[in-house]
N, CA, C and O atoms as CSV, one atom per row, in Angstrom:
chain,resi,resn,atom,element,x,y,z
A,1,MET,N,N,6.582,-18.678,0.330
A,1,MET,CA,C,7.123,-17.881,-0.757
A,1,MET,C,C,6.487,-18.333,-2.056
A,1,MET,O,O,6.302,-19.528,-2.287
A,2,THR,N,N,6.152,-17.364,-2.908
A,2,THR,CA,C,5.550,-17.684,-4.189
A,2,THR,C,C,6.629,-17.992,-5.212
A,2,THR,O,O,7.817,-17.795,-4.955
A,3,GLY,N,N,6.205,-18.479,-6.380
A,3,GLY,CA,C,7.139,-18.779,-7.442
A,3,GLY,C,C,7.639,-17.547,-8.174
A,3,GLY,O,O,8.591,-17.634,-8.950
A,4,GLU,N,N,7.013,-16.401,-7.938
A,4,GLU,CA,C,7.413,-15.157,-8.594
A,4,GLU,C,C,8.771,-14.704,-8.051
A,4,GLU,O,O,8.965,-14.654,-6.836
A,5,PRO,N,N,9.721,-14.371,-8.951
A,5,PRO,CA,C,11.006,-13.877,-8.448
A,5,PRO,C,C,10.810,-12.534,-7.740
A,5,PRO,O,O,9.936,-11.749,-8.109
A,6,LEU,N,N,11.616,-12.286,-6.742
A,6,LEU,CA,C,11.511,-11.031,-6.001
A,6,LEU,C,C,12.014,-9.849,-6.817
A,6,LEU,O,O,11.554,-8.722,-6.637
A,7,TYR,N,N,12.963,-10.111,-7.715
A,7,TYR,CA,C,13.513,-9.055,-8.559
A,7,TYR,C,C,14.103,-9.690,-9.809
A,7,TYR,O,O,14.501,-10.855,-9.809
A,8,THR,N,N,14.148,-8.912,-10.853
A,8,THR,CA,C,14.785,-9.333,-12.098
A,8,THR,C,C,15.580,-8.146,-12.616
A,8,THR,O,O,15.386,-7.016,-12.168
A,9,LEU,N,N,16.474,-8.403,-13.559
A,9,LEU,CA,C,17.209,-7.323,-14.203
A,9,LEU,C,C,16.682,-7.149,-15.615
A,9,LEU,O,O,16.574,-8.116,-16.370
A,10,VAL,N,N,16.359,-5.932,-15.964
A,10,VAL,CA,C,15.914,-5.590,-17.310
A,10,VAL,C,C,16.847,-4.497,-17.812
A,10,VAL,O,O,16.875,-3.391,-17.272
A,11,ASN,N,N,17.604,-4.818,-18.842
A,11,ASN,CA,C,18.610,-3.891,-19.362
A,11,ASN,C,C,19.545,-3.410,-18.254
A,11,ASN,O,O,19.947,-2.247,-18.230
A,12,GLY,N,N,19.883,-4.309,-17.346
A,12,GLY,CA,C,20.800,-3.992,-16.263
A,12,GLY,C,C,20.176,-3.260,-15.083
A,12,GLY,O,O,20.862,-2.981,-14.100
A,13,GLU,N,N,18.897,-2.946,-15.163
A,13,GLU,CA,C,18.209,-2.230,-14.084
A,13,GLU,C,C,17.359,-3.205,-13.276
A,13,GLU,O,O,16.668,-4.043,-13.856
A,14,PRO,N,N,17.396,-3.109,-11.939
A,14,PRO,CA,C,16.584,-4.015,-11.126
A,14,PRO,C,C,15.101,-3.652,-11.202
A,14,PRO,O,O,14.725,-2.487,-11.076
A,15,MET,N,N,14.278,-4.660,-11.406
A,15,MET,CA,C,12.824,-4.504,-11.395
A,15,MET,C,C,12.305,-5.336,-10.221
A,15,MET,O,O,12.520,-6.547,-10.161
A,16,LEU,N,N,11.627,-4.676,-9.302
A,16,LEU,CA,C,11.170,-5.338,-8.086
A,16,LEU,C,C,9.750,-5.851,-8.237
A,16,LEU,O,O,8.912,-5.215,-8.875
A,17,SER,N,N,9.491,-6.997,-7.650
A,17,SER,CA,C,8.135,-7.536,-7.617
A,17,SER,C,C,7.335,-6.807,-6.534
A,17,SER,O,O,7.895,-6.074,-5.718
A,18,HIS,N,N,6.019,-7.020,-6.542
A,18,HIS,CA,C,5.177,-6.450,-5.490
A,18,HIS,C,C,5.659,-6.920,-4.123
A,18,HIS,O,O,5.720,-6.139,-3.174
A,19,ARG,N,N,5.999,-8.199,-4.031
A,19,ARG,CA,C,6.440,-8.760,-2.748
A,19,ARG,C,C,7.745,-8.123,-2.276
A,19,ARG,O,O,7.911,-7.867,-1.084
A,20,ALA,N,N,8.670,-7.865,-3.197
A,20,ALA,CA,C,9.935,-7.230,-2.814
A,20,ALA,C,C,9.692,-5.837,-2.247
A,20,ALA,O,O,10.275,-5.466,-1.228
A,21,VAL,N,N,8.835,-5.069,-2.905
A,21,VAL,CA,C,8.519,-3.726,-2.404
A,21,VAL,C,C,7.830,-3.834,-1.045
A,21,VAL,O,O,8.102,-3.044,-0.141
A,22,ALA,N,N,6.942,-4.811,-0.907
A,22,ALA,CA,C,6.261,-5.011,0.374
A,22,ALA,C,C,7.275,-5.334,1.473
A,22,ALA,O,O,7.164,-4.819,2.585
A,23,LEU,N,N,8.253,-6.175,1.174
A,23,LEU,CA,C,9.282,-6.508,2.158
A,23,LEU,C,C,10.104,-5.279,2.534
A,23,LEU,O,O,10.403,-5.065,3.709
A,24,LEU,N,N,10.465,-4.479,1.548
A,24,LEU,CA,C,11.302,-3.300,1.788
A,24,LEU,C,C,10.570,-2.191,2.533
A,24,LEU,O,O,11.204,-1.339,3.154
A,25,THR,N,N,9.247,-2.195,2.476
A,25,THR,CA,C,8.469,-1.133,3.119
A,25,THR,C,C,7.679,-1.622,4.328
A,25,THR,O,O,7.133,-0.813,5.079
A,26,GLY,N,N,7.616,-2.927,4.521
A,26,GLY,CA,C,6.844,-3.459,5.628
A,26,GLY,C,C,5.347,-3.340,5.424
A,26,GLY,O,O,4.586,-3.363,6.392
A,27,LEU,N,N,4.915,-3.213,4.186
A,27,LEU,CA,C,3.493,-3.095,3.851
A,27,LEU,C,C,2.956,-4.428,3.347
A,27,LEU,O,O,3.725,-5.262,2.870
A,28,PRO,N,N,1.648,-4.639,3.447
A,28,PRO,CA,C,1.065,-5.836,2.837
A,28,PRO,C,C,1.208,-5.781,1.310
A,28,PRO,O,O,1.137,-4.711,0.705
A,29,THR,N,N,1.406,-6.934,0.713
A,29,THR,CA,C,1.579,-7.002,-0.739
A,29,THR,C,C,0.382,-6.425,-1.484
A,29,THR,O,O,0.556,-5.786,-2.521
A,30,ASP,N,N,-0.836,-6.639,-0.973
A,30,ASP,CA,C,-2.019,-6.117,-1.674
A,30,ASP,C,C,-2.048,-4.588,-1.682
A,30,ASP,O,O,-2.566,-3.996,-2.629
A,31,VAL,N,N,-1.510,-3.939,-0.659
A,31,VAL,CA,C,-1.425,-2.471,-0.636
A,31,VAL,C,C,-0.454,-1.992,-1.715
A,31,VAL,O,O,-0.732,-1.028,-2.428
A,32,VAL,N,N,0.683,-2.672,-1.825
A,32,VAL,CA,C,1.672,-2.321,-2.845
A,32,VAL,C,C,1.078,-2.515,-4.238
A,32,VAL,O,O,1.222,-1.651,-5.103
A,33,LYS,N,N,0.412,-3.649,-4.454
A,33,LYS,CA,C,-0.179,-3.919,-5.770
A,33,LYS,C,C,-1.245,-2.882,-6.118
A,33,LYS,O,O,-1.327,-2.448,-7.267
A,34,ALA,N,N,-2.054,-2.483,-5.155
A,34,ALA,CA,C,-3.100,-1.485,-5.415
A,34,ALA,C,C,-2.483,-0.149,-5.846
A,34,ALA,O,O,-2.983,0.498,-6.766
A,35,GLU,N,N,-1.404,0.258,-5.185
A,35,GLU,CA,C,-0.738,1.516,-5.568
A,35,GLU,C,C,-0.084,1.364,-6.932
A,35,GLU,O,O,-0.120,2.287,-7.746
A,36,TRP,N,N,0.513,0.207,-7.186
A,36,TRP,CA,C,1.143,-0.089,-8.475
A,36,TRP,C,C,0.091,0.044,-9.581
A,36,TRP,O,O,0.326,0.694,-10.600
A,37,ASP,N,N,-1.068,-0.579,-9.363
A,37,ASP,CA,C,-2.151,-0.525,-10.346
A,37,ASP,C,C,-2.657,0.898,-10.542
A,37,ASP,O,O,-2.972,1.302,-11.661
A,38,ARG,N,N,-2.736,1.666,-9.439
A,38,ARG,CA,C,-3.198,3.052,-9.521
A,38,ARG,C,C,-2.265,3.892,-10.392
A,38,ARG,O,O,-2.715,4.791,-11.103
A,39,GLN,N,N,-0.978,3.600,-10.337
A,39,GLN,CA,C,0.011,4.358,-11.098
A,39,GLN,C,C,0.362,3.700,-12.436
A,39,GLN,O,O,1.343,4.085,-13.072
A,40,ALA,N,N,-0.414,2.732,-12.862
A,40,ALA,CA,C,-0.092,1.930,-14.051
A,40,ALA,C,C,0.109,2.760,-15.317
A,40,ALA,O,O,0.857,2.342,-16.201
A,41,ALA,N,N,-0.525,3.903,-15.429
A,41,ALA,CA,C,-0.421,4.717,-16.643
A,41,ALA,C,C,0.919,5.445,-16.732
A,41,ALA,O,O,1.272,5.943,-17.801
A,42,THR,N,N,1.675,5.519,-15.631
A,42,THR,CA,C,2.953,6.231,-15.651
A,42,THR,C,C,4.067,5.265,-16.040
A,42,THR,O,O,3.937,4.053,-15.871
A,43,ALA,N,N,5.148,5.805,-16.554
A,43,ALA,CA,C,6.271,4.977,-16.988
A,43,ALA,C,C,7.038,4.392,-15.802
A,43,ALA,O,O,7.576,3.288,-15.890
A,44,THR,N,N,7.087,5.119,-14.713
A,44,THR,CA,C,7.770,4.641,-13.515
A,44,THR,C,C,6.876,4.869,-12.307
A,44,THR,O,O,6.018,5.751,-12.306
A,45,MET,N,N,7.092,4.068,-11.290
A,45,MET,CA,C,6.296,4.206,-10.083
A,45,MET,C,C,6.991,5.158,-9.121
A,45,MET,O,O,8.198,5.055,-8.903
A,46,THR,N,N,6.241,6.068,-8.554
A,46,THR,CA,C,6.747,6.977,-7.532
A,46,THR,C,C,6.232,6.497,-6.188
A,46,THR,O,O,5.023,6.428,-5.964
A,47,TRP,N,N,7.144,6.170,-5.304
A,47,TRP,CA,C,6.739,5.689,-3.993
A,47,TRP,C,C,6.149,6.827,-3.184
A,47,TRP,O,O,6.695,7.931,-3.188
A,48,PRO,N,N,5.050,6.586,-2.493
A,48,PRO,CA,C,4.532,7.594,-1.566
A,48,PRO,C,C,5.580,7.909,-0.485
A,48,PRO,O,O,6.368,7.044,-0.102
A,49,ARG,N,N,5.576,9.143,-0.007
A,49,ARG,CA,C,6.572,9.587,0.986
A,49,ARG,C,C,6.615,8.660,2.211
A,49,ARG,O,O,7.692,8.350,2.722
A,50,GLU,N,N,5.446,8.226,2.673
A,50,GLU,CA,C,5.388,7.342,3.842
A,50,GLU,C,C,6.116,6.023,3.572
A,50,GLU,O,O,6.750,5.465,4.468
A,51,TRP,N,N,6.023,5.533,2.347
A,51,TRP,CA,C,6.730,4.297,2.000
A,51,TRP,C,C,8.234,4.506,2.107
A,51,TRP,O,O,8.950,3.637,2.605
A,52,ALA,N,N,8.711,5.650,1.644
A,52,ALA,CA,C,10.144,5.941,1.713
A,52,ALA,C,C,10.608,5.984,3.164
A,52,ALA,O,O,11.677,5.466,3.487
A,53,LYS,N,N,9.818,6.593,4.038
A,53,LYS,CA,C,10.167,6.642,5.462
A,53,LYS,C,C,10.215,5.230,6.053
A,53,LYS,O,O,11.129,4.887,6.803
A,54,ARG,N,N,9.217,4.425,5.703
A,54,ARG,CA,C,9.185,3.047,6.196
A,54,ARG,C,C,10.401,2.277,5.686
A,54,ARG,O,O,11.021,1.515,6.428
A,55,GLY,N,N,10.737,2.485,4.408
A,55,GLY,CA,C,11.886,1.803,3.810
A,55,GLY,C,C,13.190,2.181,4.485
A,55,GLY,O,O,14.056,1.329,4.685
A,56,THR,N,N,13.338,3.450,4.839
A,56,THR,CA,C,14.545,3.899,5.538
A,56,THR,C,C,14.660,3.214,6.895
A,56,THR,O,O,15.742,2.773,7.284
A,57,ARG,N,N,13.547,3.126,7.610
A,57,ARG,CA,C,13.552,2.466,8.917
A,57,ARG,C,C,13.935,0.995,8.772
A,57,ARG,O,O,14.746,0.479,9.541
A,58,ILE,N,N,13.349,0.329,7.787
A,58,ILE,CA,C,13.638,-1.096,7.586
A,58,ILE,C,C,15.083,-1.296,7.137
A,58,ILE,O,O,15.732,-2.249,7.569
A,59,ARG,N,N,15.598,-0.414,6.278
A,59,ARG,CA,C,16.999,-0.507,5.846
A,59,ARG,C,C,17.928,-0.421,7.046
A,59,ARG,O,O,18.902,-1.168,7.137
A,60,LYS,N,N,17.627,0.491,7.970
A,60,LYS,CA,C,18.455,0.629,9.169
A,60,LYS,C,C,18.374,-0.619,10.039
A,60,LYS,O,O,19.378,-1.049,10.607
A,61,GLU,N,N,17.186,-1.200,10.142
A,61,GLU,CA,C,17.025,-2.433,10.920
A,61,GLU,C,C,17.813,-3.580,10.300
A,61,GLU,O,O,18.462,-4.348,11.012
A,62,VAL,N,N,17.758,-3.699,8.967
A,62,VAL,CA,C,18.495,-4.761,8.274
A,62,VAL,C,C,19.994,-4.548,8.445
A,62,VAL,O,O,20.732,-5.499,8.707
A,63,SER,N,N,20.446,-3.310,8.297
A,63,SER,CA,C,21.873,-3.009,8.476
A,63,SER,C,C,22.345,-3.379,9.878
A,63,SER,O,O,23.424,-3.946,10.049
A,64,ALA,N,N,21.531,-3.055,10.876
A,64,ALA,CA,C,21.897,-3.386,12.257
A,64,ALA,C,C,21.953,-4.896,12.456
A,64,ALA,O,O,22.848,-5.403,13.132
A,65,ALA,N,N,21.002,-5.609,11.871
A,65,ALA,CA,C,20.965,-7.067,12.029
A,65,ALA,C,C,22.149,-7.742,11.338
A,65,ALA,O,O,22.699,-8.718,11.847
A,66,LEU,N,N,22.536,-7.214,10.174
A,66,LEU,CA,C,23.624,-7.831,9.413
A,66,LEU,C,C,24.997,-7.305,9.814
A,66,LEU,O,O,26.007,-7.971,9.587
A,67,GLY,N,N,25.041,-6.118,10.406
A,67,GLY,CA,C,26.317,-5.535,10.813
A,67,GLY,C,C,27.021,-4.770,9.712
A,67,GLY,O,O,28.180,-4.386,9.873
A,68,TYR,N,N,26.348,-4.542,8.603
A,68,TYR,CA,C,26.902,-3.756,7.496
A,68,TYR,C,C,25.751,-3.254,6.633
A,68,TYR,O,O,24.610,-3.686,6.795
A,69,GLU,N,N,26.054,-2.348,5.723
A,69,GLU,CA,C,25.046,-1.784,4.824
A,69,GLU,C,C,24.899,-2.711,3.606
A,69,GLU,O,O,25.761,-2.712,2.726
A,70,PRO,N,N,23.824,-3.492,3.551
A,70,PRO,CA,C,23.681,-4.456,2.455
A,70,PRO,C,C,23.217,-3.781,1.162
A,70,PRO,O,O,22.673,-2.677,1.175
A,71,SER,N,N,23.444,-4.466,0.064
A,71,SER,CA,C,22.876,-4.012,-1.207
A,71,SER,C,C,21.360,-4.226,-1.148
A,71,SER,O,O,20.864,-4.910,-0.252
A,72,MET,N,N,20.640,-3.653,-2.083
A,72,MET,CA,C,19.194,-3.836,-2.108
A,72,MET,C,C,18.860,-5.321,-2.256
A,72,MET,O,O,17.948,-5.820,-1.596
A,73,LYS,N,N,19.586,-6.021,-3.111
A,73,LYS,CA,C,19.351,-7.458,-3.310
A,73,LYS,C,C,19.565,-8.220,-2.008
A,73,LYS,O,O,18.751,-9.068,-1.642
A,74,GLU,N,N,20.646,-7.925,-1.315
A,74,GLU,CA,C,20.920,-8.597,-0.046
A,74,GLU,C,C,19.824,-8.298,0.980
A,74,GLU,O,O,19.402,-9.184,1.724
A,75,ALA,N,N,19.371,-7.049,1.013
A,75,ALA,CA,C,18.317,-6.670,1.957
A,75,ALA,C,C,17.024,-7.419,1.643
A,75,ALA,O,O,16.358,-7.916,2.551
A,76,ILE,N,N,16.668,-7.502,0.365
A,76,ILE,CA,C,15.453,-8.227,-0.027
A,76,ILE,C,C,15.584,-9.702,0.339
A,76,ILE,O,O,14.656,-10.289,0.894
A,77,ASP,N,N,16.721,-10.295,0.033
A,77,ASP,CA,C,16.929,-11.711,0.359
A,77,ASP,C,C,16.846,-11.950,1.867
A,77,ASP,O,O,16.241,-12.927,2.310
A,78,TYR,N,N,17.447,-11.067,2.647
A,78,TYR,CA,C,17.400,-11.190,4.110
A,78,TYR,C,C,15.956,-11.095,4.607
A,78,TYR,O,O,15.513,-11.922,5.404
A,79,LEU,N,N,15.223,-10.078,4.129
A,79,LEU,CA,C,13.841,-9.882,4.563
A,79,LEU,C,C,12.944,-11.048,4.141
A,79,LEU,O,O,12.057,-11.455,4.890
A,80,ALA,N,N,13.179,-11.581,2.940
A,80,ALA,CA,C,12.376,-12.722,2.466
A,80,ALA,C,C,12.641,-13.946,3.333
A,80,ALA,O,O,11.706,-14.647,3.720
A,81,ALA,N,N,13.907,-14.205,3.640
A,81,ALA,CA,C,14.239,-15.347,4.492
A,81,ALA,C,C,13.632,-15.176,5.880
A,81,ALA,O,O,13.119,-16.133,6.460
A,82,LYS,N,N,13.690,-13.974,6.406
A,82,LYS,CA,C,13.115,-13.696,7.734
A,82,LYS,C,C,11.598,-13.892,7.700
A,82,LYS,O,O,11.031,-14.460,8.633
A,83,ALA,N,N,10.941,-13.431,6.644
A,83,ALA,CA,C,9.485,-13.554,6.529
A,83,ALA,C,C,9.054,-15.007,6.354
A,83,ALA,O,O,7.957,-15.382,6.770
A,84,ASP,N,N,9.909,-15.826,5.742
A,84,ASP,CA,C,9.559,-17.226,5.475
A,84,ASP,C,C,9.830,-18.139,6.665
A,84,ASP,O,O,9.494,-19.323,6.623
A,85,ARG,N,N,10.428,-17.610,7.717
A,85,ARG,CA,C,10.718,-18.435,8.908
A,85,ARG,C,C,9.459,-18.792,9.645
A,85,ARG,O,O,9.514,-19.478,10.665
């Protein structure tokens, strides 16, 4: 795990790191960063449709593993711990 936080709050809104998005979508961090950089001129990032589908699948897997529907923070923490094993 890197020293970069997985998420921070800015004006009460969660801001996800590249690694957090990678965990939530099951994509390599460099793929997420490349898309982030490609969309750098926009105020907000729009996830590609395929990423949303991947995220839904991973959310369901995390929910099944935990036995409940976790918050985004809980899901990121779970995925990070699983990835660091």
